[in-house]
C-alpha positions as CSV (number, residue, x, y, z in Angstrom):
1,M,9.9,30.9,14.8
2,I,6.3,30.9,14.8
3,R,4.4,28.2,15.9
4,E,1.0,26.6,14.3
5,R,-1.8,27.2,17.2
6,A,-5.1,26.2,17.0
7,A,-7.6,29.6,16.8
8,A,-10.6,29.8,19.3
9,T,-13.9,30.7,17.2
10,L,-17.0,29.7,17.5
11,P,-19.8,27.7,15.1
12,G,-20.9,29.7,12.3
13,L,-24.4,29.0,11.9
14,P,-25.8,29.4,15.3
15,V,-23.9,33.0,15.6
16,L,-25.9,33.6,11.9
17,L,-29.0,32.7,13.2
18,V,-28.8,34.4,16.1
19,V,-27.3,37.8,14.6
20,L,-30.3,37.2,10.6
21,V,-33.0,36.4,14.4
22,G,-31.8,39.7,16.3
23,L,-31.6,42.1,12.7
24,G,-35.2,41.0,11.7
25,F,-36.6,42.0,15.4
26,L,-34.0,45.3,15.4
27,V,-35.7,46.3,11.7
28,Y,-39.2,45.8,13.3
29,A,-38.5,47.4,16.1
30,L,-36.9,50.6,13.6
31,V,-39.6,51.2,11.6
32,T,-42.3,50.9,14.3
33,A,-40.1,54.1,16.2
34,A,-40.2,55.5,12.9
35,V,-43.6,55.8,12.7
36,G,-44.1,57.2,16.3
37,D,-41.2,60.2,14.9
38,S,-39.3,58.5,18.8
39,T,-35.3,59.9,17.2
40,A,-33.3,58.4,20.2
41,I,-35.2,54.9,19.8
42,V,-34.2,55.8,15.6
43,I,-30.7,56.6,15.9
44,T,-30.1,53.5,18.8
45,E,-32.0,51.0,16.6
46,S,-30.0,52.1,13.5
47,L,-26.9,51.6,15.7
48,L,-27.7,48.3,16.4
49,I,-28.8,47.4,12.7
50,L,-24.8,48.6,12.1
51,G,-23.7,46.2,14.8
52,G,-25.1,43.4,13.6
53,C,-24.4,43.4,9.9
54,F,-20.9,43.7,11.6
55,L,-21.2,40.5,13.0
56,L,-21.9,38.9,10.0
57,L,-18.7,39.9,9.2
58,G,-17.0,37.6,10.9
59,V,-19.0,34.1,9.5
60,F,-16.9,32.7,6.8
61,V,-16.4,28.9,5.6
62,V,-13.2,26.3,6.1
63,N,-13.3,23.6,3.3
64,P,-12.3,20.2,4.0
65,N,-8.3,19.9,3.8
66,E,-7.8,23.9,4.0
67,G,-7.2,26.0,6.7
68,R,-7.7,29.9,7.7
69,V,-4.6,31.7,9.3
70,L,-6.5,34.6,11.5
71,Q,-4.2,38.1,12.3
72,F,-5.5,41.1,14.4
73,F,-3.6,43.8,12.8
74,G,-0.7,41.6,12.0
75,D,-0.3,39.6,15.0
76,Y,-1.3,36.1,14.4
77,V,-4.1,34.3,16.5
78,G,-4.4,30.9,15.1
79,T,-5.1,29.0,12.2
80,V,-8.7,27.2,11.8
81,K,-9.1,23.8,10.5
82,T,-12.2,22.2,11.2
83,P,-14.5,22.0,8.4
84,G,-17.2,24.8,8.0
85,L,-18.9,27.5,8.5
86,R,-17.5,29.1,11.8
87,W,-17.1,32.5,13.3
88,A,-14.6,34.7,14.7
89,N,-13.9,38.4,15.2
90,P,-14.2,40.4,12.5
91,L,-11.4,42.5,12.8
92,Y,-9.0,39.3,12.0
93,T,-8.1,39.0,8.7
94,K,-8.7,35.3,7.6
95,K,-6.2,34.1,5.1
96,R,-6.7,30.8,3.2
97,I,-4.1,28.4,2.9
98,S,-4.2,24.5,1.2
99,L,-3.6,21.6,3.2
100,R,-4.2,19.3,0.4
101,I,-1.8,17.1,-1.1
102,R,0.2,18.6,-4.6
103,N,2.5,18.0,-7.1
104,F,5.9,19.7,-8.4
105,E,8.2,18.6,-11.3
106,S,11.1,20.5,-12.0
107,T,12.1,21.3,-15.4
108,K,14.7,19.6,-17.0
109,L,17.9,20.5,-15.5
110,K,21.7,20.6,-17.2
111,V,24.3,19.3,-14.2
112,N,27.2,18.0,-14.1
113,D,27.0,13.9,-12.1
114,H,30.0,13.0,-10.2
115,E,32.9,12.1,-12.6
116,G,31.9,15.3,-14.3
117,N,30.0,14.0,-17.5
118,P,26.9,16.9,-18.7
119,I,23.4,15.3,-17.9
120,E,19.7,16.0,-18.0
121,I,17.8,15.6,-14.4
122,A,14.2,15.8,-13.3
123,A,12.4,15.4,-10.3
124,V,8.9,14.5,-9.1
125,V,7.8,16.2,-5.4
126,V,5.0,15.1,-3.6
127,W,4.3,17.6,-0.6
128,R,1.7,19.4,1.3
129,V,1.4,22.0,4.0
130,V,1.5,20.9,7.6
131,D,2.2,24.1,9.4
132,T,0.0,27.6,8.1
133,A,2.1,29.3,10.3
134,E,5.7,28.8,9.4
135,A,4.3,28.9,5.7
136,V,2.8,32.5,5.8
137,F,5.2,33.9,8.1
138,E,8.6,32.3,7.9
139,V,9.2,32.5,3.8
140,D,7.7,35.1,1.2
141,D,6.2,32.7,-1.1
142,Y,5.9,29.2,0.3
143,Q,4.8,27.7,-3.6
144,N,8.0,29.7,-4.7
145,F,10.4,28.6,-1.9
146,V,9.1,24.5,-2.7
147,K,9.8,25.2,-6.1
148,V,13.7,26.7,-5.6
149,Q,14.8,24.7,-3.0
150,S,13.2,21.4,-4.9
151,E,15.4,22.5,-7.8
152,A,18.4,23.5,-6.1
153,A,18.1,19.8,-4.0
154,V,17.9,18.3,-7.1
155,R,20.9,20.2,-8.5
156,N,23.1,18.7,-5.2
157,L,21.9,15.1,-5.4
158,A,23.0,14.6,-9.0
159,T,26.4,15.6,-8.1
160,S,27.1,13.3,-5.1
161,Y,26.1,9.7,-7.1
162,K,27.2,8.7,-11.0
163,Y,25.2,8.8,-14.1
164,D,25.7,4.5,-14.5
165,A,28.2,2.1,-12.4
166,H,30.6,1.0,-13.5
167,E,31.4,-1.1,-10.5
168,E,29.3,-3.2,-8.6
169,D,29.9,-1.5,-5.0
170,Q,29.3,1.4,-6.8
171,M,25.8,4.3,-6.2
172,S,24.7,5.1,-8.9
173,L,21.2,7.5,-10.8
174,R,20.6,4.7,-13.0
175,G,21.1,1.5,-11.1
176,N,20.4,3.1,-7.7
177,T,17.1,4.5,-7.8
178,V,15.1,3.7,-4.8
179,A,18.2,4.5,-2.3
180,V,18.5,7.6,-4.8
181,A,14.9,8.4,-4.5
182,E,15.2,8.4,-0.2
183,H,18.0,10.9,-0.7
184,M,16.9,12.9,-2.8
185,K,13.6,12.8,-0.3
186,K,15.8,13.3,3.1
187,E,17.6,16.6,1.3
188,I,14.3,18.7,-0.2
189,Q,13.0,17.7,3.7
190,D,15.7,19.0,5.6
191,R,15.0,22.2,2.1
192,L,12.3,23.0,3.2
193,S,11.4,22.3,6.9
194,K,11.5,25.9,7.8
195,A,8.8,26.7,5.4
196,G,5.7,24.2,7.3
197,V,6.0,21.3,4.4
198,E,6.3,17.7,4.6
199,V,8.2,16.1,1.6
200,L,5.5,12.6,1.1
201,E,7.7,11.4,-2.0
202,A,10.4,12.3,-4.5
203,R,11.5,10.6,-6.9
204,I,13.7,11.0,-10.8
205,S,11.3,11.1,-13.6
206,H,13.5,11.9,-16.4
207,L,17.4,10.9,-16.5
208,A,19.8,11.1,-20.0
209,Y,23.2,11.7,-20.6
210,A,23.5,16.0,-22.2
211,P,23.0,15.3,-26.0
212,E,26.5,16.4,-26.7
213,I,27.8,12.9,-25.3
214,A,24.4,10.8,-25.2
215,G,26.4,9.6,-28.9
216,A,29.3,8.8,-27.0
217,M,28.2,7.1,-23.6
218,L,25.9,5.2,-26.0
219,Q,29.1,3.1,-27.5
220,R,30.5,3.3,-24.1
221,Q,27.5,1.1,-22.7
222,Q,27.3,-0.6,-25.4
223,A,31.0,-2.0,-25.0
224,G,30.3,-2.7,-21.6
225,A,27.2,-5.0,-22.7
226,I,29.5,-6.6,-25.5
227,I,32.7,-7.2,-22.5
228,A,30.1,-8.5,-20.3
229,A,28.7,-11.2,-22.9
230,R,31.9,-12.1,-24.1
231,Q,33.1,-12.6,-20.5
232,R,29.8,-15.0,-20.1
233,I,30.3,-16.9,-22.7
234,V,33.9,-18.0,-22.2
235,E,32.8,-18.7,-19.1
236,G,30.3,-21.3,-20.1
237,A,32.9,-22.4,-22.7
238,V,35.8,-23.0,-20.7
239,G,33.1,-25.2,-18.2
240,M,31.6,-27.0,-21.8
241,V,35.3,-28.1,-22.6
242,Q,36.3,-28.6,-19.0
243,M,33.1,-31.1,-18.4
244,A,34.0,-32.5,-22.5
245,L,37.3,-33.8,-21.2
246,D,36.6,-35.0,-17.7
247,M,33.8,-37.0,-19.5
248,L,36.3,-38.5,-22.3
249,S,38.8,-39.5,-19.3
250,Q,35.7,-41.1,-17.2
251,R,34.6,-42.9,-19.7
252,E,38.1,-44.3,-21.3
253,I,36.5,-43.2,-25.0
254,L,39.7,-41.8,-25.5
255,E,43.2,-41.4,-24.4
256,L,44.3,-38.0,-25.3
257,D,48.2,-36.3,-24.4
258,N,48.6,-32.7,-23.9
259,E,49.5,-31.8,-26.9
260,R,45.7,-33.1,-28.1
261,K,43.9,-31.9,-25.4
262,A,45.0,-28.4,-26.1
263,A,44.4,-28.9,-29.9
264,M,40.9,-30.0,-28.6
265,V,40.3,-27.3,-26.5
266,S,41.3,-25.0,-28.8
267,N,38.6,-26.2,-31.5
268,L,36.1,-26.1,-28.9
269,L,36.6,-22.6,-27.9
270,V,36.6,-21.8,-31.9
271,V,33.5,-23.5,-32.4
272,L,31.9,-22.3,-28.9
273,C,33.1,-18.2,-28.6
274,G,32.6,-18.3,-32.4
275,E,30.1,-15.8,-33.5
276,R,29.6,-17.6,-37.1
277,S,28.3,-20.7,-37.4
278,T,31.3,-23.6,-38.0
279,Q,32.5,-25.4,-40.8
280,P,32.8,-29.1,-40.3
281,V,35.4,-30.9,-41.6
282,I,35.5,-34.8,-41.6
283,N,38.8,-36.5,-40.9
284,T,39.2,-39.7,-42.6
285,G,42.5,-40.4,-41.5
286,T,43.4,-41.0,-37.5
287,I,43.4,-38.3,-35.3
288,Y,47.2,-37.9,-35.5
289,Q,47.4,-37.2,-39.4
């Protein structure tokens, strides 16, 4: 694999000033030689001027957060990351590579989760180039490579988790967003390491059931929520009934046999667990009538 290395260059401003001053002197000398009809000197001065103009082709600008990959007839020379005006061999080709942080948002992908349910998922990937040599020479188009491999990683991630966990110890796409994001980041980074790209962040930006099962899954979620709520209500009602019986017994307000306790428990559970308001009934006799 081709690894990035620093290219040897010169500060561009001093070289530019020296070449411009030299060209000015050569032009003056050429004019003087042309007036004196000195053919040999005219030819020499003309060649030197052409050489000076050729040296000017080696001056190039490096912007902040940018790299220039230098090649000499196909051979990798090095990368220049020092911002400012630089000078290198005019025969070098200088490819511009951005080192800025970039965002990539995948399209909405339709895949099956771990249970086989069709879902829609999309992700946002924050990345940047850290090795310009690998980005240029190891892959054909590193930007397209990032796009394709990121979407492939998102597809593979979706098949590894359930959309929603029905048990507390299960991992799910909807319930464990932090862990899923870390897993996604690691998987995308493994795929993009050959392209000289560093993944800074990866997270799910869209997650939903596919339209054909969205209605059924919504009913399933609603049923689960109702069951969970009912379970909480029953647990609270049983606690309140137990507390009522204990307080009656401790304060010796009323002595109830097992049959009357069962009737009282039944009535209290109906009152506490019922969805509608209860209708009070006044007993004018004893508790046994």
